[in-house]
N, C-alpha and C positions, 0 to 999 in steps of 0.2 A: 468431444473432440476439441482439444485446446488448439487455438490458432492465434497467430498474431493479429491484432486489431488495427484497423486504419480509421481515418476520419469518418468513413461511412458508417462506422460502428458507434459513433458518439451517441446517437439516440438510444441504442441498446444499453450502453454503459450508464447513461443517465437514468434510464428506466430501472435498471438493477439497483443503482445507488439510492434511488428514491425509496426503495423497500429496504435493502440490506443495511445501508448506512444509518438510515433513520431508526430501524429496529435495534441496531447495535447500541446506539447512543441515547435511546429514548429515556432511560433512567439515569443517565449521566449528565447530559447537557440540557440547558433550558431550551424551550422552543425557539426563542430568539437567537440563541447561539447556534442551534441546529440549522435554522434557515440561513444564517450568515455563512456558516461553513459549507452548506450545500451549494450556495451561490459561488462562494470562493473557490471551491474545488471541482464542482460538477456543472457549472453553467456551460452552455455550448461554447462560449468564448474561452473559458478557462481550459476546458478539455482540448480544444483546438490548439491553444497556445502550448499546453503541455506536450502534445504530440508533434507539433511542427517547429517549435522554437526552443523548448526546454529539454528536449531529448528523452522524454519519457517513452518507454516501450511498454505497450499494453498487450496482454493476452487475455482471451476470454474463452469460455466454454459455452457456446450458444448464448442463452439468456439465463444461465444458472449461476455464473460467477465470473469475476475478473480479477486481474492482478496487474500492477504496473511497477516499474523500477526505472532507475536512471543511473548513469555513471556520475559520480560526484567529483572525485579528484584522486590524484595519486598521492599516497602518503610518503613521508621522508624515506621509509625503508623500501620503497618501490611497490608496495602493496596497492592494488587498485581498489578504491572504496566505491561501493555501489549503495544506493539507498532504495529500499523497497518502500514505495510510496503508498500503495493501496493493495489490499487483498480482502475481498468481500465475496461471500457466497450467500445466495438467497436462503432464507431460513429453512425451506423445505428440502434443500440439498446439503445442509450442514450435517456433519457426522456421517457423511457418505464416502469420505476420502477425497472429495473434490478440492478442498483447501490444501491438502497435502500435494495433490497433483499440480495445482497452480504454483505452489511454493517451489516444488521440484523443477518446474519449467523455468522459473527465475534462476535457480541455482545452476541448472544446465546452461542457460544463456549467459550468465555471468562468467562461468568457467570458460566458455567459448570466446567471449569478448575479451576477457582479461588475459588469457593466454599465459597465466602465471599466478602468483599469489594474489588473492582477492579477499575482500571482506564485504559482507552484506550487513548493513545497519537498517533499522527501522524505528520509527516512533510509534509507541502504542500507549494509549491512555492508561494511566495507572489503575483505573477502576474497570478496565475492559477485561472480560473473561478470556479474551484472546491471549493474554499474557501467558497463561498455562499452555495454550496451543503452541506458541512459539518456543517455550521452554522444552516442550515435548519434542520439538523438531531439532533441538540441540542449540538453540540460541540462548544467550545469557544476558542478564541486565548489566550493561556496561556503565550506565550513568542515569541520572534523573535530571529532569529539567522542567521549568515552567516557561513556555515560549509564547510571547505576545503575538497575536495574529490579527490585531486591529479591533477597533470599536470596543476596547477594554476587555476583550476576551483573551483567554490563554488556553494553550494546550498543555495539560499537566501530564507529562509523559515519562515513561521509561524509554531510554534508547537501548535497544537490544542489538546484539551483534553475533555474528558467526564468521569465523575464518574458514576459508576454503583452500 
């Protein structure tokens, strides 16, 4: 049962991230960068800020997986740009369709919020197996970038996009 998450769900999101995020990036990131990124994105303070100040909307399915997105800006042609920030499913629930359900919840919400032309973009590590998952959903690689995140670390990502 996918539902909108609130600040009371921060402990559950952190618990899932501690498994899903770490498992996803275990062979891609150094342990030091992993710890840095976990604190940067999943500390109590960071998640609270994302939910209350930065406009991130989170959905979760119990303690199986979670997704978040935010409105970024309106493009010159009037299209509303949204950014899918996080989509993680615990390993034992991967390949069950839950990732698709969470993604579709974002698409449904974006369409409702935008009320017109919209685009969803996301950053995904170039070495993450999820690239093929997003391509399967109809997203395409729009561009590539190496984004500094502090402490000498970079996110080496594809920016994938889908127009709605």
